[in-house]
C-alpha positions in Angstrom: -72.7 78.4 178.6 -70.8 78.4 175.3 -67.3 80.0 176.0 -65.9 82.0 172.8 -63.3 81.4 170.4 -60.8 83.7 172.7 -61.9 82.6 176.3 -60.6 79.1 174.6 -58.0 80.0 173.9 -57.0 82.2 177.4 -58.0 79.0 179.1 -55.5 76.7 177.2 -52.7 79.4 177.8 -53.1 79.7 181.0 -53.2 76.1 181.5 -49.7 76.2 179.8 -48.5 78.8 181.9 -49.4 76.6 184.8 -47.6 73.4 183.4 -44.3 75.7 182.8 -44.7 77.3 186.1 -44.5 73.9 188.5 -42.4 73.1 186.5 -39.7 75.4 187.1 -39.9 76.2 190.6 -37.1 74.4 192.2 -38.4 70.6 194.0 -37.0 72.0 197.9 -38.7 71.2 200.8 -39.9 74.5 201.1 -40.5 75.2 197.5 -42.9 72.6 197.2 -45.2 73.6 199.0 -45.9 76.0 196.6 -46.2 73.8 193.5 -49.8 73.0 195.4 -50.7 76.7 195.7 -50.0 77.8 192.4 -51.3 74.8 190.3 -54.8 75.4 192.3 -54.6 79.3 192.3 -54.0 79.6 188.2 -56.7 76.7 188.4 -59.4 79.4 189.8 -58.1 82.0 187.1 -58.3 79.4 184.6 -62.1 78.9 185.6 -63.2 82.8 186.2 -61.7 83.5 182.5 -63.5 80.4 181.4 -67.0 81.1 183.3 -67.0 85.0 182.2 -66.0 86.3 185.9 -62.6 87.2 185.0 -61.8 89.9 181.9 -58.6 89.2 179.6 -57.1 92.1 181.8 -57.5 90.8 184.8 -56.7 87.5 183.5 -52.7 89.2 182.2 -52.8 91.1 185.8 -53.0 88.2 187.7 -51.3 86.1 185.5 -48.2 88.3 185.2 -47.9 88.0 189.0 -48.4 84.3 189.8 -45.5 84.5 187.0 -43.6 87.5 189.2 -44.3 84.8 192.0 -43.0 82.1 190.8 -39.6 83.1 189.9 -39.4 84.9 193.4 -39.6 81.4 194.3 -37.2 80.1 192.0 -34.4 82.7 193.1 -34.8 82.5 196.7 -34.4 78.7 196.7 -31.7 78.8 194.3 -29.4 79.4 197.1 -28.8 75.9 198.1 -30.8 76.5 201.8 -34.2 76.4 200.6 -36.6 79.4 202.3 -35.6 81.3 205.0 -38.1 82.2 207.2 -38.4 85.0 206.0 -38.5 84.4 202.8 -41.5 82.0 203.3 -43.3 84.9 205.1 -43.0 87.4 202.2 -43.9 84.8 199.4 -46.4 84.0 201.3 -47.6 87.1 201.9 -47.4 87.5 197.7 -49.0 84.5 197.4 -52.3 86.0 199.7 -52.3 88.8 198.3 -52.8 87.5 194.3 -55.7 84.9 196.2 -57.5 87.6 197.7 -57.3 89.5 193.5 -58.2 86.0 192.4 -61.7 86.3 194.9 -62.1 90.1 194.0 -61.8 89.3 190.7 -64.2 86.9 190.3 -67.0 88.4 192.2 -66.9 92.2 191.0 
């Protein structure tokens, strides 16, 4: 299956965004757990865009939500204590919600 130029550009952007997201997440023990998850979710988004199951509008929506999740992780981890139990719970719920959206967008 051939990818259009627009899809190739969007996949390249998604890859660079993933690198930036992972680089900006602080490396505390509790925040490290999110690095892999963020990367896997961004890869799923890029794959969906590349194979045409995710539209550019859905891509933008998911990428913005991933970026907001990353900002929340950075903000919550900057207080020096790492992530509290309630912060981890809220972040996991947001990440689960994004993951569910990726699944739905890939199958609509």
